C-alpha positions in Angstrom: -10.1 44.5 4.7 -9.1 41.4 2.7 -5.6 40.1 3.6 -3.0 39.3 1.0 -2.7 35.5 0.5 0.6 33.9 -0.2 1.5 30.3 -1.1 1.7 27.6 1.5 4.9 25.5 0.7 5.9 27.3 -2.4 8.5 24.7 -3.2 5.5 22.6 -4.3 5.0 24.9 -7.3 4.6 23.2 -10.7 7.7 23.6 -13.0 9.5 21.7 -15.7 12.8 22.1 -17.6 14.7 23.8 -14.8 16.3 23.2 -11.5 14.5 23.8 -8.2 16.9 26.6 -7.3 16.1 28.4 -10.6 12.4 28.0 -9.9 12.9 29.4 -6.4 14.8 32.4 -7.8 11.9 33.1 -10.2 9.4 33.6 -7.3 8.5 37.2 -7.1 7.8 37.3 -3.3 10.8 37.5 -1.0 9.2 35.5 1.8 8.0 32.8 -0.6 11.6 32.5 -1.9 13.0 32.3 1.7 10.7 29.5 2.8 11.0 27.6 -0.5 14.8 27.8 -0.1 14.5 26.5 3.5 12.5 23.5 2.2 15.1 23.0 -0.6 17.9 22.9 2.0 15.9 20.5 4.1 15.5 18.1 1.2 19.3 18.3 0.8 19.6 17.4 4.5 21.4 20.7 5.1 19.7 21.0 8.5 21.5 24.1 9.8 20.9 26.1 6.6 17.2 25.0 6.5 16.7 26.0 10.1 18.3 29.4 9.5 16.2 30.2 6.4 12.9 29.0 7.9 13.7 30.8 11.2 13.7 34.1 9.3 10.0 33.7 8.6 8.7 32.2 11.9 7.1 35.6 12.8 5.9 36.5 9.4 2.7 38.6 9.3 1.4 36.3 6.5 -0.1 33.1 8.0 0.7 30.9 4.9 4.4 31.9 5.2 4.4 31.5 9.0 2.8 28.0 8.7 5.3 26.9 6.0 8.2 28.2 8.1 7.0 26.4 11.3 6.5 23.2 9.4 10.0 23.2 7.7 11.6 24.5 10.9 10.1 21.7 12.9 11.1 18.9 10.5 14.6 20.2 10.0 15.1 20.4 13.8 14.3 16.7 13.9 17.6 16.2 12.1 19.3 18.5 14.5 17.8 16.8 17.5 16.4 20.1 19.0 13.4 18.6 20.8 12.4 21.9 22.5 12.3 23.7 19.2 10.3 20.9 17.6 7.7 21.0 20.4 7.6 24.8 20.3 6.9 24.8 16.5 4.1 22.1 16.9 2.6 24.1 19.8 2.6 27.3 17.7 0.9 25.6 14.8 -1.7 24.0 17.1 -2.4 27.3 18.8 -2.8 29.0 15.4 -5.1 26.3 14.2 -7.6 27.0 17.1 -8.3 30.4 15.6 -7.5 30.3 11.9 -7.5 33.6 10.1 -10.0 32.4 7.5 -11.2 29.2 5.8 -8.0 29.2 3.6 -5.9 28.9 6.7 -8.2 26.4 8.3 -7.4 24.2 5.3 -3.7 24.8 5.7 -3.7 23.9 9.4 -5.8 20.8 8.7 -3.2 19.7 6.1 -0.3 20.3 8.5 -2.2 18.4 11.3 -2.5 15.4 8.9 1.2 15.7 7.8 2.4 15.6 11.4 0.1 12.8 12.4 1.5 10.6 9.6 5.1 11.6 9.7 5.3 11.1 13.5 3.2 7.9 13.3 0.4 9.0 15.6 -1.3 6.3 17.6 -4.9 5.4 16.7 -6.9 6.3 13.6 -5.3 9.0 11.5 -8.0 11.3 10.2 -7.4 12.6 6.6 -7.8 16.2 5.6 -11.5 17.2 5.2 -12.6 17.3 1.5 -13.7 21.0 1.7 -10.2 21.9 3.1 -8.3 19.9 0.5 -10.3 21.7 -2.3 -9.0 25.1 -1.0 -5.3 24.1 -1.3 -3.3 24.6 -4.4 -2.4 21.6 -6.6 1.1 20.9 -5.1 -0.1 20.6 -1.5 -3.1 18.5 -2.6 -0.7 16.1 -4.4 1.6 15.9 -1.4 -1.5 15.0 0.7 -1.9 12.0 -1.6 1.6 10.9 -0.6 0.6 11.4 3.0 -2.6 9.4 2.6 -0.7 6.6 0.9 1.8 6.6 3.8 -1.1 6.5 6.3 -2.6 3.5 4.5 0.9 1.9 4.5 1.0 2.3 8.3 -2.4 0.7 8.5 -1.2 -2.2 6.3 -3.7 -1.3 3.5 -1.0 -1.9 0.9 -3.1 -2.3 -2.2 -5.1 0.8 -1.5 -1.9 2.7 -0.7 -0.3 1.7 -4.0 -3.4 2.9 -5.9 -3.3 6.3 -4.2 0.4 6.7 -4.9 0.0 5.8 -8.6 -2.9 8.2 -8.9 -0.8 10.9 -7.4 2.0 10.2 -9.9 -0.4 10.3 -12.8 -1.8 13.7 -11.7 1.6 15.2 -11.0 2.9 14.1 -14.4 6.4 15.1 -13.6 5.5 18.8 -12.9 6.1 18.6 -9.2 9.5 17.0 -8.8 9.8 16.9 -5.0 6.2 15.7 -4.6 6.8 13.0 -7.3 10.0 12.0 -5.3 7.9 11.3 -2.2 5.1 9.5 -4.2 7.7 7.2 -5.8 9.2 6.4 -2.4 6.0 5.5 -0.8 5.0 3.4 -3.8 8.4 1.6 -3.5 7.7 0.9 0.2 4.2 -0.4 -0.5 5.4 -2.6 -3.5 8.0 -4.2 -1.3 5.3 -5.2 1.2 3.3 -6.6 -1.6 6.4 -8.7 -2.5 6.6 -7.1 -5.9 10.4 -6.7 -6.1 10.6 -5.4 -9.7 8.0 -2.7 -9.1 9.5 -1.7 -5.8 12.9 -1.3 -7.6 11.3 0.6 -10.5 9.7 3.2 -8.2 12.9 3.5 -6.2 14.9 4.2 -9.4 12.5 6.9 -10.4 12.8 8.5 -7.1 16.6 8.4 -7.3 16.5 9.9 -10.8 14.6 12.9 -9.5 16.7 13.2 -6.3 20.2 12.9 -7.6 20.5 16.1 -9.8 19.0 18.1 -6.9 21.1 16.4 -4.2 17.9 15.5 -2.4 18.9 12.8 0.1 16.5 13.7 2.9 13.5 11.8 1.5 15.7 8.7 1.5 16.8 9.4 5.1 13.2 9.7 6.2 12.1 6.5 4.6 15.3 4.5 5.1 14.1 1.6 7.2 10.7 1.4 5.4 12.4 1.0 2.0 13.6 -2.4 3.2 17.1 -2.4 1.8 16.6 -0.5 -1.5 19.2 2.0 -0.5 21.7 -0.6 0.5 21.1 -2.6 -2.7 21.1 0.2 -5.2 23.2 3.0 -3.7 25.7 1.5 -1.3 28.1 0.0 -3.9 27.2 2.3 -6.9 27.7 5.6 -5.1 29.6 5.0 -1.8 30.0 8.8 -1.1 26.2 9.4 -1.3 25.5 6.3 0.7 27.8 7.4 3.5 26.1 10.8 3.6 22.7 9.1 3.8 23.9 6.8 6.5 25.2 9.8 8.6 21.9 11.7 8.2 19.9 8.6 9.0 21.6 8.3 12.4 21.0 11.9 13.2 17.4 12.1 11.9 16.4 8.8 13.6 17.6 10.0 16.9 15.6 13.2 16.6 12.5 11.4 15.4 12.7 8.9 18.3 13.1 11.7 20.9 9.7 12.9 19.8 8.0 9.6 18.8 9.3 7.2 21.5 11.8 8.8 23.9 12.2 5.6 25.9 13.8 3.9 22.9 16.1 6.7 21.8 19.2 4.9 23.0 18.2 1.5 21.8 17.4 1.2 18.1 19.1 4.3 16.8 22.4 3.9 18.8 22.7 0.1 18.7 22.1 -0.6 15.0 23.8 0.8 12.0 21.5 1.9 9.1 22.7 -1.2 7.2 21.8 -3.5 10.1 18.5 -1.7 10.6 17.6 -2.3 6.9 18.5 -6.0 7.2 16.5 -6.3 10.4 13.5 -4.7 8.7 13.6 -7.2 5.9 13.8 -10.0 8.4 10.8 -8.9 10.4 8.8 -8.3 7.2 9.0 -12.0 6.5 11.9 -12.4 4.1 13.9 -15.6 4.6 17.7 -15.6 5.0 18.1 -16.8 1.5 15.8 -14.1 0.1 17.7 -11.4 2.0 21.0 -12.9 0.7 19.8 -12.9 -2.9 18.3 -9.4 -2.6 21.4 -7.9 -1.0 23.9 -9.9 -3.2 25.6 -11.4 -0.1 26.0 -14.9 1.1 23.5 -16.6 3.4 26.2 -17.0 6.0 26.8 -13.2 5.9 23.1 -12.7 6.5 23.2 -15.1 9.5 26.3 -13.3 10.8 24.5 -9.9 10.7 21.3 -11.2 12.2 23.3 -12.8 15.0 25.0 -9.5 15.7 21.7 -7.7 15.6 20.1 -10.1 18.1 23.0 -9.6 20.4 23.0 -5.8 20.1 19.3 -5.4 21.0 19.2 -8.4 23.3 16.6 -10.6 21.5 16.8 -14.2 20.4 14.5 -14.5 17.4 12.6 -12.6 14.7 9.3 -12.3 16.7 11.2 -10.6 19.5 13.0 -8.4 17.0 9.8 -7.3 15.5 8.4 -6.3 18.9 11.6 -4.5 19.7 11.6 -2.5 16.4 7.9 -1.6 16.8 8.2 -0.2 20.3 
């Protein structure tokens, strides 16, 4: 008997002219509404709410819903710092992937495997999703995989190729997938910064913020905070201090949870010793920006930059930029 297929990550449905909440409310299936709402809460950095809603579907009889719930539950528990739950969710997905229900679910598990390997910065070569698996996914997940591929290329320092992938994704999404376009714009901003194209990096960041602000989607900025090399500090800190403070608070929480999984030995080093502002400034320094370039970019004096760098060196017990780069990349 053929099983009833549901949508993997239904929040990545195409829609225009309405809010995400109204789109979620229009979904006919209760479980799809529940996991879409969980993802919506996660993008708003409402970790407890996201964990509650996704937790309702962890034992769903539908594998697409179960995989969505496990993925969202895992990511939102990074923000809550619940390492045991994160590992349990990953283990459940890995076990399910060993015996997928059908080819459709083999494609879903391959996509989740790729997402986790990039989001948690897996060591070694990151294998992309197989073409035959990507073809089985709906358009929204396929477009999000382009963000993930661009992010993987960024990690491998293939910046020009990454920017091309991100731009292609944005052209195909054409504004119909708001949360996907948000992530594509952010990775494009990261890449443009590393290509020293300041204007283009700012343009992509502004587009991302225009998508995020009406939905209160601060989580994507939390996840990419350090990689954005001061964009948040430059464009949000003084213009919207309340939102900046919220992002800063969530950055500290999410970074601690991420480091507990990615690099447990450093959890009490970077995330506890540097503020998000200091971390952004440190990232710009190790990416090759001079003190004057940082000062001009952040609209502060060069003496203020020197003051912050001196404090950073003291906090993490290094004496120069090369040592700082090694420290941040542990």
